[in-house]
C-alpha positions, 0 to 999 in steps of 0.5 A: 712048316713045323714038319721041316724043323726050323725052316726050309726056305728063307729070303735074305736082307739083300733080296729085292723087296718084291722077293722078300714080300711075295715069296718065302725065299730060296731053299736052304742048302741042306734040303731039296724041294720040288713042285709036282702036278696034283694029278700026275705027280710029275715035276712041273716047269719053273713058274708053274703051280703044283704041290710042294714036296720037301726032302732033307735031314731036317724033314720029320720022320713022321707024325708021333704015334700016327702011322696013317698020317705019316703014310699019307704025308711021306713018300719015297721016290725011286732013288730012295729019297723020302719026300714030305708032301706039304699040301701047299700049292706053290711055284718056284720061279726061275731064280729059285724063289718059292711062292705059296699060293694056296692049299691042295685041299682048297683046289677046285677042279672044274672041267679038268682045270685047277682053280685056286680060290685064293687067286680068284679071291685076290682078284675080286677083293681089288674091286672098289667097294668089296670088303671081303670075299670067299670062293667055294666049289660045289661038287658034281655027284656024277662027274666027281668034280666041281660043277659050279663056283660060288662066291660070297661078298661083303660090300661097303654100301647097298648102292654098290650092288652094281658090283655083281655084274662086274664080278659075273663078267670077271667069272665069265671070261 
């Protein structure tokens, strides 16, 4: 991310392949990171998802001539440390490897549960015959959260419409 100068996390050539391909690596020694719950802003346990916050000397001071965006992105904790709210949904595993799974603005909140479109899309795209998929939420005006989830699929052949009950079953359970 450009807001953290050259970088914050990196994998090493000696890391196992799964870490090199599925994560962005471990944090550099000169920076700090934490993953916080979207609602409570409390630090989550290792392996849980939340918004990535980054701090350190390489993190930007703010957005050029844009104090409003700077105020949205940069927060100061009780100890006086400045954190940049990345907007990335991420998790840090037990070994300290960061995995980015989506964007905070893309989170669908339904029934108090956080749903990540990219996670749902990654499951549907694995079904045989699906070429592409997009998952979106429809806002409920009364409750202020998502009342339903819609998905759009491209399939290889019209005969593969049998996929739709499979996908509906996926969503139901």
